Structures are given as C-alpha cells and as structure tokens.
Backbone bond lengths (Angstrom), bond angles and torsions (degrees), N, CA, C in turn:
res aa  C-N    CA-C-N  psi(-1)  N-CA   C-N-CA  omega(-1)  CA-C   N-CA-C  phi
1 M - - - 1.462 - - 1.481 111.80 -
2 K 1.354 121.89 143.32 1.448 115.26 -179.83 1.504 111.35 -73.58
3 R 1.383 113.23 157.51 1.574 120.61 -178.94 1.471 104.17 -65.01
4 G 1.346 118.96 -41.29 1.341 118.28 -174.36 1.617 117.73 -60.26
5 L 1.315 107.69 -39.34 1.415 115.05 167.08 1.366 119.98 -58.61
6 I 1.425 121.86 -42.67 1.356 125.20 175.44 1.390 115.52 -65.14
7 A 1.373 120.55 -36.29 1.518 126.73 -177.51 1.657 105.34 -70.04
8 V 1.315 109.69 -46.13 1.626 115.03 -175.75 1.438 103.83 -61.20
9 I 1.590 122.32 -54.14 1.370 118.13 -174.45 1.514 113.59 -66.28
10 L 1.288 126.90 -34.75 1.236 128.52 -178.76 1.640 109.90 -63.93
11 M 1.286 114.16 -47.43 1.538 122.67 173.53 1.480 113.94 -51.89
12 L 1.412 109.82 -52.46 1.460 112.77 179.69 1.530 116.58 -67.12
13 A 1.348 116.36 -28.08 1.408 121.04 178.81 1.505 110.25 -69.82
14 L 1.488 117.15 -38.04 1.398 115.31 -178.29 1.532 110.59 -80.28
15 V 1.401 118.43 -23.49 1.547 114.88 172.73 1.572 103.79 -71.10
16 S 1.200 119.49 -37.48 1.465 120.90 -174.79 1.440 113.29 -61.73
17 M 1.387 118.74 -48.03 1.374 124.86 175.80 1.532 110.57 -64.04
18 A 1.281 124.46 -39.09 1.416 123.79 174.81 1.456 113.37 -60.87
19 C 1.434 118.47 -28.31 1.404 119.95 -175.19 1.424 108.01 -103.71
20 S 1.461 121.28 21.64 1.491 119.84 -179.78 1.462 118.34 65.61
21 F 1.280 116.48 19.78 1.562 120.31 169.78 1.438 110.30 -100.36
22 S 1.385 113.46 155.45 1.572 113.53 -179.34 1.491 102.51 -116.37
23 V 1.384 115.77 156.16 1.404 129.76 179.80 1.541 103.01 -123.41
24 D 1.303 120.04 113.91 1.500 124.41 179.90 1.641 105.21 -88.68
25 L 1.293 109.69 107.06 1.457 116.82 174.48 1.472 117.09 -116.28
26 P 1.370 118.74 152.68 1.398 117.42 -176.16 1.700 108.09 -80.23
27 N 1.288 123.62 160.62 1.405 134.91 -170.01 1.605 112.72 -108.26
28 I 1.399 112.36 105.43 1.569 114.66 -173.19 1.542 100.90 -143.72
29 N 1.323 113.07 133.48 1.519 119.94 164.29 1.547 108.90 -93.88
30 T 1.337 113.46 152.90 1.479 111.34 177.73 1.577 116.09 -66.59
31 T 1.238 109.86 -15.64 1.472 113.70 178.40 1.661 111.28 -71.86
32 D 1.248 110.93 -15.17 1.573 112.66 176.59 1.554 114.87 -87.92
33 T 1.390 114.56 2.02 1.485 113.92 177.45 1.462 112.36 -79.95
34 G 1.439 115.76 149.73 1.412 115.11 174.17 1.450 111.34 -138.14
35 P 1.250 121.49 -151.28 1.552 121.53 -178.21 1.564 107.37 -61.59
36 T 1.340 112.02 150.57 1.556 112.83 175.69 1.486 108.70 -77.68
37 Q 1.338 120.60 133.05 1.354 122.82 176.10 1.646 105.57 -119.57
38 T 1.477 110.22 158.38 1.411 113.47 -179.27 1.546 108.36 -125.52
39 V 1.229 119.32 132.77 1.447 128.27 171.20 1.531 112.19 -105.34
40 D 1.230 117.49 124.94 1.429 126.81 177.26 1.579 113.36 -90.37
41 I 1.365 116.68 122.20 1.285 125.03 -176.77 1.472 111.01 -101.65
42 N 1.388 121.21 116.68 1.354 126.62 -178.72 1.496 113.09 -142.43
43 E 1.428 118.61 86.30 1.375 123.13 -173.73 1.563 109.94 -106.26
44 A 1.269 118.70 126.99 1.455 122.62 -170.90 1.552 107.56 -74.21
45 L 1.278 117.06 163.04 1.450 125.27 173.68 1.645 102.53 -77.45
46 P 1.511 110.22 149.35 1.501 114.48 174.05 1.494 108.63 -61.54
47 E 1.294 113.69 162.17 1.541 124.24 176.24 1.600 107.18 -61.04
48 D 1.501 110.01 -46.59 1.408 115.99 -177.10 1.573 108.01 -99.66
49 Q 1.279 113.81 101.92 1.454 119.44 -174.90 1.506 115.33 -72.26
50 G 1.309 112.93 4.10 1.531 116.78 173.67 1.468 109.24 -98.16
51 T 1.400 120.02 -0.74 1.339 120.69 178.99 1.513 107.73 -80.93
52 T 1.461 109.81 139.00 1.507 116.61 168.20 1.390 115.08 -71.82
53 M 1.266 121.94 121.85 1.448 122.84 169.33 1.423 119.02 -90.91
54 N 1.328 124.11 142.93 1.386 129.56 179.51 1.536 108.38 -101.40
55 V 1.316 121.42 108.00 1.461 121.04 -172.66 1.525 103.17 -112.87
56 F 1.366 114.35 129.81 1.421 122.61 174.00 1.631 110.43 -120.98
57 L 1.392 110.92 126.37 1.471 112.38 -179.19 1.664 103.32 -126.87
58 A 1.274 115.16 130.89 1.415 122.51 -174.93 1.538 111.58 -135.06
59 M 1.277 120.63 104.13 1.414 121.65 174.42 1.447 116.84 -114.34
60 G 1.418 114.21 162.48 1.468 119.57 -177.96 1.623 109.25 -82.13
61 A 1.213 116.13 -121.47 1.533 115.16 176.55 1.512 116.71 -113.65
62 G 1.253 121.12 134.29 1.423 123.27 -169.91 1.409 116.83 164.87
63 E 1.368 122.27 -145.36 1.320 125.95 179.64 1.484 111.89 -115.32
64 L 1.258 117.04 135.88 1.571 123.38 -179.45 1.444 110.73 -125.99
65 Q 1.395 114.12 133.44 1.438 123.99 168.68 1.433 113.19 -133.23
66 I 1.438 116.89 122.17 1.414 117.18 177.74 1.643 106.70 -126.33
67 E 1.319 109.67 141.98 1.467 111.88 -177.03 1.603 105.24 -154.78
68 P 1.350 112.26 162.57 1.585 114.56 173.87 1.475 107.90 -71.98
69 G 1.471 109.08 172.47 1.518 112.41 161.64 1.487 110.17 123.11
70 A 1.381 118.02 -4.65 1.534 119.11 174.98 1.533 110.86 -64.59
71 E 1.343 107.93 134.70 1.490 114.60 174.95 1.602 106.84 -77.66
72 G 1.362 118.79 -32.10 1.469 121.33 169.42 1.549 113.98 -90.66
73 L 1.220 122.77 -157.26 1.462 125.41 178.01 1.519 109.38 -75.45
74 V 1.277 119.10 -52.63 1.442 122.91 177.33 1.564 107.61 -141.03
75 E 1.343 118.09 134.50 1.478 124.52 -179.98 1.453 107.81 -140.96
76 G 1.378 113.67 160.81 1.513 118.74 178.55 1.491 113.24 142.01
77 T 1.375 112.75 -158.75 1.557 113.26 -179.09 1.606 101.98 -139.41
78 I 1.345 108.79 154.19 1.461 117.00 164.45 1.544 108.64 -124.16
79 R 1.323 120.56 124.19 1.306 123.31 177.19 1.597 111.61 -108.03
80 Y 1.237 117.72 138.16 1.531 120.68 -173.81 1.515 114.74 -155.66
81 N 1.369 116.06 149.05 1.521 110.81 177.52 1.559 108.06 -130.43
82 I 1.330 116.32 27.11 1.475 119.27 173.54 1.599 107.82 -117.95
83 E 1.247 111.01 115.74 1.544 119.55 -171.86 1.600 114.77 -47.10
84 D 1.301 109.45 -47.03 1.463 113.20 174.73 1.520 119.27 -63.12
85 W 1.287 114.94 -17.67 1.338 118.24 -178.03 1.706 115.98 -94.56
86 V 1.288 110.87 24.37 1.440 119.07 175.06 1.559 105.94 -60.42
87 P 1.324 120.26 123.17 1.488 118.16 -174.40 1.507 107.72 -76.07
88 K 1.318 115.58 148.28 1.482 127.16 -178.16 1.597 107.75 -110.78
89 V 1.327 113.74 126.33 1.471 113.16 -176.15 1.668 99.77 -116.31
90 N 1.379 112.31 124.22 1.446 121.76 174.31 1.431 115.75 -124.08
91 R 1.264 126.60 121.88 1.428 127.76 179.58 1.482 111.63 -127.11
92 D 1.362 120.38 121.06 1.377 134.34 176.97 1.484 117.18 -129.23
93 G 1.257 117.36 100.40 1.385 120.39 -173.67 1.602 118.42 54.10
94 Q 1.220 115.22 -112.19 1.537 115.40 176.56 1.507 113.37 -90.84
95 N 1.410 119.68 12.95 1.423 120.32 -176.93 1.525 106.81 -118.06
96 L 1.336 112.81 130.92 1.460 119.64 178.40 1.594 101.15 -129.53
97 R 1.434 109.20 131.18 1.537 113.36 173.38 1.486 109.30 -130.20
98 I 1.322 116.52 128.61 1.493 123.60 176.70 1.529 101.52 -120.34
99 E 1.431 117.98 108.36 1.541 118.99 -174.46 1.549 106.78 -143.95
100 Q 1.374 109.24 162.22 1.369 119.47 174.68 1.542 109.18 -118.68
101 E 1.258 117.50 152.61 1.446 122.15 178.32 1.496 110.85 -61.64
102 T 1.475 110.46 136.40 1.455 118.46 177.92 1.394 114.72 -75.44
103 I 1.330 123.48 116.85 1.528 128.74 177.62 1.520 109.75 -115.56
104 E 1.355 114.42 139.35 1.428 114.70 -171.29 1.624 109.24 -101.07
105 N 1.274 118.74 160.52 1.355 133.37 171.81 1.476 115.04 50.28
106 I 1.402 112.43 78.76 1.420 124.43 -173.95 1.547 111.35 -77.41
107 T 1.223 113.78 142.44 1.541 119.50 171.91 1.552 101.11 -111.48
108 L 1.277 116.05 108.30 1.541 127.95 -171.58 1.480 102.51 -65.21
109 S 1.214 117.75 142.06 1.441 127.29 176.12 1.530 114.39 -155.66
110 N 1.370 117.70 150.35 1.436 121.75 176.05 1.538 109.95 -74.73
111 D 1.387 119.46 -10.34 1.391 124.71 179.69 1.579 109.61 -75.08
112 I 1.226 112.83 -25.37 1.600 116.17 -174.50 1.421 111.75 -74.36
113 V 1.295 118.71 128.44 1.491 128.68 174.96 1.547 107.91 -112.89
114 N 1.362 117.77 117.14 1.565 118.96 171.07 1.536 98.77 -150.79
115 D 1.338 122.48 91.78 1.341 129.16 174.52 1.584 114.52 -115.53
116 W 1.356 111.25 120.36 1.420 117.78 -175.88 1.546 103.60 -108.65
117 N 1.199 121.26 127.98 1.493 130.85 176.03 1.495 108.07 -130.64
118 L 1.335 114.86 100.98 1.479 121.61 -171.88 1.480 110.45 -122.07
119 Q 1.326 116.79 145.11 1.451 125.40 173.92 1.553 104.44 -116.52
120 L 1.387 123.41 140.00 1.473 128.32 179.86 1.527 102.72 -123.11
121 S 1.409 105.62 156.46 1.418 119.65 -179.35 1.449 111.01 -72.00
122 T 1.396 112.38 150.26 1.492 118.58 168.74 1.554 108.48 -111.23
123 E 1.227 118.81 8.89 1.526 127.93 -169.65 1.633 108.59 -91.54
124 V 1.367 118.70 -32.79 1.458 120.24 -169.67 1.510 108.43 -125.17
125 P 1.419 114.05 143.11 1.419 112.36 171.66 1.546 114.87 -67.85
126 M 1.492 114.38 157.02 1.333 114.39 -163.82 1.491 108.20 -151.67
127 D 1.361 116.98 139.01 1.428 123.66 164.96 1.610 105.92 -101.88
128 L 1.400 118.16 112.61 1.331 122.11 -175.66 1.443 119.13 -111.67
129 E 1.249 120.59 125.25 1.499 127.52 -176.26 1.593 108.80 -117.49
130 I 1.338 122.10 127.98 1.419 122.04 -176.98 1.542 104.38 -131.74
131 R 1.327 117.46 130.22 1.468 124.76 -176.90 1.547 102.98 -129.39
132 A 1.383 119.21 136.74 1.370 127.25 174.23 1.538 111.20 -150.47
133 G 1.327 105.43 158.50 1.520 113.50 179.16 1.620 107.22 -86.33
134 A 1.359 119.85 -102.76 1.393 126.54 177.16 1.562 108.38 -107.22
135 Y 1.308 121.83 121.78 1.386 122.83 -174.57 1.398 114.22 -148.56
136 E 1.422 117.27 163.70 1.424 122.56 171.20 1.597 100.52 -125.88
137 G 1.394 119.88 136.14 1.481 119.58 178.76 1.409 113.15 -178.81
138 T 1.311 110.73 176.05 1.533 124.39 172.47 1.403 110.68 -119.51
139 M 1.389 120.76 147.91 1.347 125.98 167.53 1.515 110.05 -135.73
140 D 1.411 109.40 115.91 1.457 115.53 175.87 1.452 112.40 -109.84
141 F 1.429 114.16 111.92 1.399 116.54 177.95 1.457 119.55 -98.10
142 T 1.317 117.40 18.18 1.373 127.78 178.48 1.605 113.27 -50.85
143 G 1.278 112.08 118.55 1.542 118.22 -179.97 1.463 116.20 80.01
144 L 1.449 120.20 -4.87 1.438 118.37 174.47 1.502 110.76 -68.32
145 R 1.259 118.21 150.07 1.638 126.54 170.28 1.390 110.94 -91.74
146 L 1.384 115.80 78.22 1.405 118.47 -178.72 1.364 114.09 -100.43
147 R 1.519 116.05 125.97 1.379 120.70 -178.59 1.659 112.53 -98.38
148 N 1.395 113.50 -21.74 1.437 117.52 167.31 1.532 98.57 -151.39
149 L 1.302 112.30 153.56 1.551 124.42 177.04 1.468 105.71 -143.89
150 E 1.444 113.58 125.70 1.434 122.07 169.99 1.523 110.26 -132.99
151 I 1.351 105.32 130.17 1.570 112.72 177.88 1.558 108.28 -124.39
152 G 1.211 121.26 135.05 1.415 126.92 178.88 1.569 112.42 -140.73
153 D 1.428 118.70 133.98 1.343 122.21 -178.26 1.445 116.51 -146.51
154 G 1.222 126.27 169.78 1.547 128.00 172.92 1.409 112.25 -84.70
155 A 1.426 112.67 -58.69 1.415 115.79 179.74 1.589 106.34 -151.79
156 S 1.319 116.41 134.76 1.447 116.10 -175.41 1.549 111.70 -150.06
157 K 1.423 112.02 160.53 1.459 113.70 159.24 1.483 102.82 -133.05
158 A 1.558 108.41 111.50 1.345 123.47 -164.96 1.504 115.23 -130.71
159 E 1.243 118.35 150.13 1.477 123.51 168.33 1.481 111.54 -121.62
160 V 1.317 117.77 124.43 1.582 121.07 179.41 1.545 105.06 -118.91
161 T 1.368 110.97 129.30 1.559 114.86 176.24 1.474 113.22 -129.44
162 F 1.334 110.70 153.49 1.487 119.28 168.54 1.492 108.96 -133.21
163 N 1.262 122.22 91.64 1.413 129.65 -169.83 1.566 115.72 -79.85
164 Q 1.438 112.85 -13.17 1.384 118.76 -179.18 1.518 108.08 -142.18
165 P 1.340 119.90 155.03 1.427 120.78 -177.07 1.551 109.37 -62.70
166 N 1.313 114.97 138.47 1.432 121.58 174.79 1.595 110.28 -65.83
167 P 1.296 117.78 122.33 1.440 113.52 177.06 1.463 121.40 -66.73
168 E 1.383 117.21 -14.75 1.407 122.47 171.11 1.510 113.69 -93.66
169 E 1.356 122.78 158.51 1.356 128.63 169.52 1.624 102.48 -81.91
170 M 1.357 118.27 114.66 1.434 122.05 179.34 1.562 108.55 -80.73
171 D 1.253 124.93 126.56 1.462 128.85 170.51 1.509 110.91 -59.24
172 Q 1.496 112.58 -61.74 1.469 115.15 -171.38 1.614 103.43 -145.84
173 L 1.223 118.69 144.67 1.346 133.09 163.02 1.513 114.46 -117.46
174 R 1.455 112.19 116.16 1.475 113.54 -174.54 1.365 110.08 -125.51
175 Y 1.304 120.22 128.37 1.551 125.17 174.66 1.460 112.55 -127.82
176 S 1.479 110.64 122.73 1.541 112.99 -177.65 1.556 102.81 -129.17
177 T 1.412 114.37 134.50 1.436 119.96 176.78 1.435 111.66 -141.63
178 G 1.360 116.94 155.08 1.407 118.99 174.15 1.516 118.28 -79.15
179 A 1.255 124.03 -74.40 1.471 125.60 -176.92 1.617 99.83 -140.15
180 S 1.265 111.96 113.59 1.540 114.73 -168.33 1.519 112.62 -150.08
181 Q 1.268 116.23 174.02 1.365 124.84 166.93 1.627 111.04 -122.78
182 V 1.201 118.56 106.66 1.493 121.72 -165.66 1.535 116.45 -132.46
183 T 1.220 115.45 130.28 1.652 120.55 179.86 1.519 102.52 -119.35
184 L 1.337 119.25 120.82 1.447 127.95 164.00 1.498 108.55 -110.49
185 S 1.498 108.83 125.41 1.475 109.06 -179.85 1.613 109.91 -132.09
186 G 1.269 117.99 155.73 1.305 125.49 179.31 1.561 109.88 77.53
187 L 1.370 115.76 27.15 1.491 118.86 -175.16 1.476 117.28 -55.70
188 S 1.278 117.82 -34.58 1.461 119.62 178.73 1.569 112.59 -64.52
189 N 1.246 113.92 -27.52 1.573 118.98 169.32 1.439 114.51 -61.88
190 A 1.298 121.45 -28.96 1.432 125.96 -179.29 1.478 111.84 -57.92
191 N 1.289 117.50 -23.72 1.559 118.93 177.98 1.510 113.13 59.11
192 F 1.231 120.27 43.14 1.394 124.06 179.54 1.560 114.26 -93.72
193 D 1.287 112.60 150.10 1.450 118.12 171.32 1.529 113.77 -82.20
194 R 1.425 114.03 -45.93 1.454 116.26 -179.56 1.636 101.74 -129.77
195 M 1.190 112.61 151.06 1.492 122.63 173.46 1.671 110.27 -134.09
196 L 1.253 114.13 125.97 1.541 118.03 169.21 1.504 109.69 -113.64
197 F 1.280 118.72 134.17 1.392 124.64 -179.02 1.629 103.85 -132.53
198 E 1.448 114.12 115.02 1.414 122.29 -178.46 1.525 111.11 -122.95
199 S 1.235 118.69 129.28 1.404 128.93 175.84 1.372 126.46 -144.80
200 G 1.227 119.46 155.83 1.534 121.21 170.15 1.569 110.87 -94.52
201 A 1.361 117.49 -138.47 1.419 121.04 -177.45 1.498 106.87 -67.89
202 G 1.367 113.94 148.47 1.529 117.40 178.36 1.495 116.77 157.04
203 D 1.307 116.56 -163.30 1.362 125.97 179.34 1.412 108.63 -137.38
204 Y 1.400 124.42 115.62 1.381 130.38 -167.44 1.469 110.12 -127.16
205 T 1.331 117.32 136.03 1.552 120.33 171.42 1.448 108.74 -125.98
206 L 1.353 119.06 119.46 1.482 126.98 172.75 1.413 109.48 -102.01
207 D 1.312 124.91 109.34 1.452 128.65 -179.44 1.510 109.17 -106.30
208 F 1.264 114.07 120.67 1.539 121.68 -171.53 1.523 109.13 -100.18
209 S 1.329 115.04 25.98 1.522 117.20 174.35 1.541 110.74 -68.56
210 G 1.295 112.31 161.93 1.497 117.35 -175.36 1.507 106.33 117.81
211 D 1.503 108.12 -163.47 1.489 120.67 -169.95 1.542 102.39 -105.75
212 L 1.249 118.23 106.36 1.542 120.31 168.17 1.461 114.52 -73.17
213 Q 1.244 124.67 107.65 1.470 118.24 -169.27 1.435 111.92 -102.20
214 R 1.323 118.12 -7.39 1.494 120.62 175.17 1.550 112.41 -157.05
215 D 1.436 119.05 173.47 1.495 112.40 176.68 1.427 106.66 -70.30
216 A 1.451 108.41 149.83 1.444 118.20 -179.73 1.610 113.20 -145.87
217 E 1.196 114.71 147.55 1.507 123.12 -173.82 1.521 110.39 -115.79
218 V 1.251 118.65 128.92 1.362 125.74 -179.97 1.517 111.30 -123.31
219 T 1.412 116.49 125.99 1.460 123.56 169.75 1.541 115.18 -105.37
220 I 1.321 125.11 123.31 1.420 128.71 -179.72 1.511 107.10 -114.76
221 R 1.300 120.23 121.66 1.407 124.61 169.31 1.493 110.98 -124.52
222 S 1.343 114.66 123.61 1.514 121.06 -169.02 1.413 109.28 -140.72
223 G 1.343 117.82 151.38 1.412 122.79 173.07 1.559 113.56 -89.93
224 V 1.300 115.76 -137.52 1.468 117.46 179.72 1.415 107.26 -78.68
225 S 1.291 121.30 100.41 1.347 125.33 -169.44 1.607 113.71 -156.63
226 Q 1.329 119.10 172.22 1.509 119.19 170.39 1.531 103.63 -114.43
227 V 1.375 111.56 127.33 1.591 120.44 179.56 1.408 108.17 -115.66
228 T 1.298 124.22 124.71 1.393 130.72 175.75 1.503 108.75 -105.76
229 I 1.368 118.24 128.43 1.390 117.91 178.07 1.609 103.25 -118.90
230 V 1.426 114.74 124.27 1.376 113.58 -178.50 1.582 107.49 -110.45
231 I 1.282 116.14 123.99 1.586 121.52 178.22 1.603 112.87 -111.36
232 P 1.171 118.17 121.40 1.528 118.35 175.97 1.515 111.69 -60.72
233 E 1.312 116.02 148.69 1.548 117.38 173.51 1.466 108.87 -58.30
234 G 1.306 120.48 147.13 1.420 127.21 177.90 1.374 116.48 85.87
235 V 1.381 127.16 -9.76 1.448 129.67 179.79 1.547 109.23 -86.59
236 R 1.203 117.34 126.02 1.491 119.02 178.83 1.466 108.09 -81.13
237 T 1.499 117.36 119.60 1.300 125.54 -170.24 1.503 107.12 -134.16
238 R 1.311 113.99 145.40 1.464 122.92 170.72 1.473 109.52 -130.15
239 V 1.390 123.36 117.89 1.454 124.46 177.05 1.449 108.23 -112.10
240 E 1.336 117.93 130.79 1.512 127.31 179.34 1.537 103.34 -116.12
241 T 1.336 118.76 135.64 1.307 131.19 -178.15 1.532 108.80 -115.33
242 E 1.306 115.35 140.89 1.470 122.00 -177.38 1.527 108.32 -155.63
243 G 1.287 115.07 163.75 1.558 119.82 -179.52 1.561 110.45 93.46
244 G 1.260 113.40 -157.38 1.463 117.54 -177.58 1.493 116.95 -84.53
245 L 1.340 117.54 7.88 1.502 123.49 -178.65 1.464 111.27 -53.99
246 N 1.244 118.75 122.83 1.509 128.30 -177.31 1.477 119.43 -121.00
247 N 1.391 114.98 3.61 1.440 111.33 179.48 1.620 103.69 -153.20
248 V 1.421 105.75 121.61 1.600 113.83 -178.79 1.486 104.33 -130.56
249 D 1.383 113.50 116.70 1.463 121.99 171.82 1.417 113.78 -85.28
250 I 1.212 126.88 136.37 1.523 130.61 177.07 1.494 113.43 -116.98
251 D 1.415 114.52 130.76 1.381 121.70 176.43 1.487 109.16 -128.99
252 G 1.270 118.69 115.36 1.488 117.78 -179.31 1.568 112.92 116.28
253 D 1.304 111.86 -165.15 1.558 115.70 179.28 1.404 114.83 -98.80
254 W 1.445 116.67 92.04 1.447 126.64 -177.39 1.527 104.87 -113.96
255 D 1.259 116.03 141.41 1.479 123.94 168.39 1.645 106.66 -101.21
256 S 1.312 123.18 122.80 1.372 122.55 -171.06 1.553 111.56 -131.07
257 G 1.331 113.42 152.85 1.448 120.97 179.18 1.549 110.77 174.47
258 N 1.223 121.82 141.28 1.398 125.02 174.30 1.536 114.91 54.76
259 D 1.279 107.88 43.87 1.604 114.89 179.55 1.512 112.92 66.57
260 T 1.321 116.77 22.51 1.468 122.28 -174.64 1.552 109.85 -130.28
261 Y 1.319 121.13 134.48 1.475 124.47 -174.43 1.511 101.88 -136.31
262 E 1.427 111.19 136.66 1.404 119.00 -173.10 1.582 106.08 -134.86
263 T 1.327 113.50 151.83 1.377 121.34 163.29 1.398 114.91 -127.43
264 A 1.437 120.61 141.62 1.464 128.03 -176.10 1.485 112.05 -76.65
265 G 1.290 109.10 153.60 1.577 116.51 172.04 1.478 113.35 168.91
266 E 1.214 121.20 -172.48 1.320 130.80 -179.91 1.507 114.15 -114.17
267 G 1.319 119.11 156.87 1.425 120.31 175.90 1.470 115.53 94.77
268 P 1.317 122.97 -161.46 1.406 129.44 176.94 1.653 113.05 -48.33
269 L 1.233 116.08 160.40 1.461 121.80 -178.64 1.562 108.77 -111.10
270 L 1.298 123.47 133.52 1.469 127.17 179.08 1.558 98.84 -112.45
271 T 1.381 110.52 119.25 1.474 117.32 176.92 1.436 107.54 -117.03
272 I 1.392 117.82 124.80 1.390 128.96 -172.59 1.653 112.49 -125.06
273 T 1.324 109.34 118.89 1.519 111.37 176.55 1.436 106.11 -111.49
274 V 1.440 116.90 131.18 1.410 125.34 -174.46 1.499 108.82 -120.65
275 S 1.310 120.46 115.08 1.382 126.60 174.83 1.630 108.70 -111.77
276 M 1.364 114.27 113.33 1.496 118.92 177.49 1.395 115.00 -129.53
277 G 1.307 117.64 155.19 1.474 121.97 159.80 1.431 115.28 -72.04
278 V 1.361 114.70 -149.53 1.593 110.84 178.37 1.358 103.40 -77.55
279 G 1.435 113.01 126.71 1.479 122.31 -179.24 1.530 109.34 -171.40
280 N 1.302 112.24 -168.44 1.488 116.79 177.76 1.344 110.97 -128.59
281 L 1.359 122.26 133.64 1.441 132.96 -177.81 1.583 105.57 -113.71
282 R 1.331 116.51 120.23 1.356 123.64 175.16 1.597 113.02 -108.08
283 L 1.304 121.29 122.59 1.417 123.32 180.00 1.521 105.39 -114.76
284 Q 1.468 114.59 120.36 1.395 123.01 -177.03 1.437 107.76 -121.86
285 Q 1.353 111.71 137.71 1.585 115.40 171.72 1.507 105.51 -114.04
286 R 1.366 118.46 129.79 1.401 115.30 178.37 1.526 112.02 -159.59
C-alpha cells in the first residue's frame, strides 16, 4: 500500500475518533502477509443484454480502480498477499458477487498488497454496489448503464467521475463513508432521481457539472467536515441548510435568506438539503 494512503487513512481515523465517529477497518498483522498472488476476473455478458445485472464488489483495505471498457460484464485483476483475502466470485443468474472475507482491526503496513483493477461493461443495465474498508482509488462510471449505485466505505481517498450522461435513468445514488477525502464530479451526468451522501469527518467535494436531464433531489448528512458543492452556471438550484451548521461560504450569484440559497436558470431543478454538525459548507457557482 502507498505511504500516502496510510498517512491519509491514519489521519482521518484519528480525526474520526476525536469526533466520536468510527472507522471499520479489517485486522491484519504484517506477519500474515505472503507472496503476492493475482486473480483474473473474466465474467461474460448475460445472454439477454436487456437484463439488469446486480453486481456487488467488496474489498478489504488497499487500492481500487474501476473504469468502463470491459468486453464482458466485469474484467480485470485482483492482486493480494493476505491469504484470507483470496477473492470469491459467485454468479447466480442476474447476481454477481466478487468479495473478500471481512477481517477486523487492521494494522496498516506497506507490506500489504491488495490492488483491485476492474473494468465494467457499458452494454448492460446494472445495479452496482461497492463496499470497502480503507482504500485509495478512482471510480470512473462514464458510459455505464447504472440504474442504482451504492458505495460504502470506512475511510478513503477517492475520486468518482461521470464524464458523460448515464444512458439509464438512475433511481438512487447513495454514498456513505466514515472519515475520508472524496471528490465526486460530473454528478448531473449520473441522471439520478435521488441522491444520499452521508459522511463523518473529512473533506468532500460534490461537483454537479454535466447534463441535468430531470428534476433531482439530494440529501447530504455530514459530521465535522468541510463540504464543497459546485453548481454550473445556468442550473436552477435550491440549497436548504439545517442542523448545527454555522458557516456557509458563497462564491457566485446566489440569492439567500432563511437558511436557503438559490441560483437562477432554466430547465430541471436541483434541490439539495444539507444537514451538518459543526463544519464548513462552501457553495460555488462556476
């Protein structure tokens, strides 16, 4: 694992504990490491490509990269050197699960190798769920036909992108994290009806650039953190704040009053409700 990842996760974990948040990490001693092994993932497309596939990915602690481009349903490699982390692949009809055994109370070390590098299909509709412990990574969902997306982790340094509009109407996008540094960009391209973002302590950027094709509702619940919301010019937006939030920084053309902030525009309406403890909310229009 990279030294930067270890430093970030330890820092976030300490902040989290100080603020009464918990981080769920796996438990491994460096003596448990062995030779690095590689598992190749090659899951074929379903015969009926109109079928919605339920894909579940669950990793321990390490590095995660997800991107489009698989010729099949899911392709790529998983490299690991913890015997108990041998990934299990189970497929039953519309359901595919690729997961590692959950192990508690990790001792982070540079000796640990757990690298997931996976490509997903852009050909079939998908309900995708991703679970992870502590990780550093990137997830590029450009072109994926996502009908539901759920991501949950203990602590992470992650970048999530949607560089093109989702061809499917997504019902819900849900992201939950303990103590992390996360950037989500191109969120209007995700084409969701509802989005829920939940976090503990950390630094979070939610960038709603892209093509907002329909009215959408977003709920943000965060602890002691800094949350930045980026809204493109011309997108009708209404942000409502509640909870103990006591500091809102505004950049751009916003109308404000009674804990509500609005931008003018045409087309669909983006409604965002922010509930935070003591923290800092930045509203940027660009």
